[in-house]
N, C-alpha and C positions, 0 to 999 in steps of 0.2 A: 776626617778631622775624630777621634773621639771624643765624649761629652763624659763630665761628670756625672753618675749615677746620683740622682736627686734621693738620699739617704737620710731619713731624718728621724731622730729616735726623741722620746720624752725624758727626762733626767731622768738617770739611773736604769734606764734599760739598758741590756747586753751589748753590747758593739757586734756589728756587725764586720766579717772582715775580709771579707770579698770589695778588699779596694782597688778603687781604681787608680793606674799609675800609664801615665801619656808618654811615651820618648818621642824627643823631636831631633832627628836625622841628620839637622841639619847643623846641630851645634859642634858638630868635629868636622864635618864637611865642608858645610858651606863657608862664601864668603860673601861676610856682611857689607851691605850697600852702605849704611848706616853706622855709620863707626864714632862711638864714644870719644873720649878722652880721660885719663889720668893724671892726677895731683896727689902730691907726696906732701903731707901735712906731719910735722916736727910738731909735738909739744913734751912737756916734762909733767911727771907725776911724784906726790910724795903721800902717798897712802895706805903706805905696807908698816907702816909704825915703828920702823926700823932706822928713821932717820935720818934715812938718804931719800933725794931726791934723785929719781931714776930721768934718761933722755930717749925717750922712744917715737916712735913715728906711724902712724897708717897709708894707704895711699885709698884715695877714693875716685870711683867710676863717676865719671859724669856721662850719662849716655847722649848720642847723640841728639842734636835739636838744642841740647842745655845754652841759656845763654847770661852769661853774669852779669849782665846789663837789664833784662826783663825781671825785674822785682817784681810784677805781678805774676806770674808762672812759677809755684812753687812746687820741688817736688818732695815725696815722703821718701823716708830715708830706712835703707835695710844693713845691718850689719854682720859682719860676716866674720866668721869666728872659727878660721882654720884647722886639724886638725893635729893629731902627736908626730910628729920632726917639722913637719911644715910652717914656712913664714908668710907672712901677709904679701908678697908680690906673686903666690902663686897664679891670680887669675889678674895681675894688674900691668906687669910688663912681660914683655916674654912672647913665647906661641902661644898661650891658654888665654890670652886676653882677648881676642876674637869671637872667645864661647859665649862670655856675656856682651858683646855686641849682637850674638847670632837670639839672643834670649827675645830682643827689641825690635829686630829685623822685620820681621812679621807683622811687628804691628798687632800683634793677640794680644801682646802684654802693654801695660801702663808703663812707660821706664820712671824708672825711679834710681836714686843714688845710691849707690852701694860702696861701704865704707869694709875694708879690709882692715883689720885690727889682729893683734896678738900678744897672749898672758905670755908670752916671753920676756925677757928682760932684756935680752941683747941679742936676737935672734940669728944675726950675721957676723957679729964676733965669737958667736959660741958654734959657727956652723958643722965645725967637723964631728966636735959631739952629739950637737942636735940631729943632724940626720942618718947618725945612727940609732939611738934609742931615743930621744927626744927629751934626756933626763940631762937640763941643766936650767938655771935659774930660771922661774916662773911665777906668776902671781895668783893663778889658779888653783894653786893649795896640792900641787906635785911636785915640790919643792919646799923640802923640809927647815930650810933655813927664811922661807919668806912668807911671811900669813897671807892665806886664800883671798886675798883683798881685789883680789880683779874685778869683780862688781862695781866697787868702789872706783878704781881707773875708768872704768866706761864714763861712770856715772857722774865724775865729780874731774875728768880730765879729758877726756875725748870727745865726748858730747857737746862741752862747749869750745871746745878748739876746732871741731870740726862746721857744723850744722851753722854756728852765725857766720862764716865765711863764706856759704854758699847760699843759694834761692831756696832756702828750707823753709818750714813753719814757726821755724824757732827763733825767736827775737830777744828773750830773756835766758839767759842760760843758767838763771838763779834753779836751783832744785823744782821751786814753785813753777817755774818758766817750762821747765824740759815736763815737769808731770801735765801741764796744761797741754800741751801737745803730743802726748802719747801715742793718739788715733792716727799719728804720723810717722810712724816709727818702728821697726820690725828686729827682732835679732834673731840671730839663725849659726849655727855650726853644726860642723863635722866629726863627727868621730867622739873625739877628748874634748872638741869644741863643743862636740852636742849635748856631752855630760853636763858643758860650763852654761849650756844655754836653759837646762834642768834649771841650775844655781841660777841664772839669771830672773829666771820666772819665781825662785822663791825671794829674790831679796830686792828685785828691783819691777815689781809688776804695777807699783804706780807711773812707772818713765815709760813702758811699753803696753804697747797693745796686742799686738803681734809676736807669735814667738815660732819658730822652725828649727826643734832637734832632729840631727841626721844620722841615724845611722849609732846609737847608744842606747841605753837606758838612763834612769840618773842613778846618781851615787850619793846623791844628798851632798853636803860637806864631807862626809865622810871619804878618807885618805883611801888611794888606789889598794884595792883587793879587802878593804874592809865590806863585811856584808852589808844590805839593810832588808830588814822586815816586810812583809806586806804592809802592815801598817806604818809601818815608819814612811816608807813610800808615799802612802795615801797621805797622811799628816803632811809630810815636806811640802808635795807638788803643792795642794787645798790651802795649804794655811793662808796665800795670801788672798786667794778668794773669798776665803770665809773674814779675812779682816777688810776686807773691800768691798763687797755682793756689789755696791752697785758700778764698779767696773765694767766694762763690757772688754770681753780678750778673746783672742784664737788661736789653738796653738794648732800648727798643723806638722803631723812627725813623719818620718820617712825615714825607711829602713832597703835594706837590700842584703841579701848574701845569709843564707840559712842560721850559722850562727850567731849573728847579729840580730835576725829578725827576731830567736829563740825568745833569749831574755826580754827585749821591747814590747813585743807582742804579747808576753805575759801582762806586766805591768799596763800596758793600755788595757790590758781584757776587765781589770781587778777597778786600775783608775777612774774608766769611763760609766763605772757601775754608780760614783757617789753623786749624788742628786746635784751638785753644783758645774756638772757637766751634761750636755748635749751634741752626742755624736752627730755628723751631717759634714757636709763641706759648703754650706748656706748658711756665712757668717749674718745674713739676716734672723734664721733663728738656730743655730748650733756654733758652739764653739771649742768644738775639736777633731780634729779628723786624724786620719790614719793612712798612707797609702804605702804601700810594698811594692818595691821592685825584684827582678832576679839578679839586679848587680852585684859584684864582687863590693869589697872595702877598699876605700881609695877615693884621696879627697880629688881626684882629676874628674869626679861624675858630680861632683855639687848640680855642676849648671842642670844639669838635667833632673834636678829633683826640685830646683828653685822654677823651671818651665812647669811643673806642677803645683809649687806653693803660692805661686806668685800671682797666680787664676783666681785666687782665695784670699790671700794679704793685699790689707788696702781696700778690699774692694768693698 
């Protein structure tokens, strides 16, 4: 079993891109002995400043051994946002669900609750068009008629609907209660969902300690296709760290494919020169790491990235 290289840098030191990515061959072919369960959570949200209340849902993966009556055993929570054209059942129902089981089957990773969420307003009702290009009503800023308030939906609607229902660290679903339990919460996303993860870093830093953007670069809050300068990226990403220097955090970024790597690698290189970052995979000393694979671009490879990032997140 390969081990992470112990890369430790001082704040502002230039990043070393000889990163470690470990492939788990059993994620596709293995048959899990320890199988988790899935629950669907329905909720409503009214955060989009259009006078509408939207009925939505997410899928909650409960790892093997989860006992709803064991209130003393509490779980960390990882929120996963899918990429363009997908929807939240991708690893929750059907043939891909065992990939989440295989993450924890070996016992190398501490089991956590995984919540599959969506920025789409009606992913199944819009399925015919969604699967073609992903351009259907969405709250992440990718639909001109809906304000990009998805980050508010996560904080104000999804977390209060999910975490008090299960054995998590959150008992008080108020904003202050969510802030107080940020060390037990991570947000991750792939591709378009990865871009949303960078927005979560900017807008919701006080509510999450861990972030894992996958196969993406940050566009900030700009519309698709609008460029960001190097300084704009730096200002956008580091703003919450500068506003809350007392709050610990860890960003575990992952990427695959030559085209995807190019832009994210460029951004990571100048971001990690900033004094608020220290590059490496030891959360006791570092707060940002970048792992590169040779995978092509597809949401179905997300569990392979989680196999790497979950050895650091929540550690």
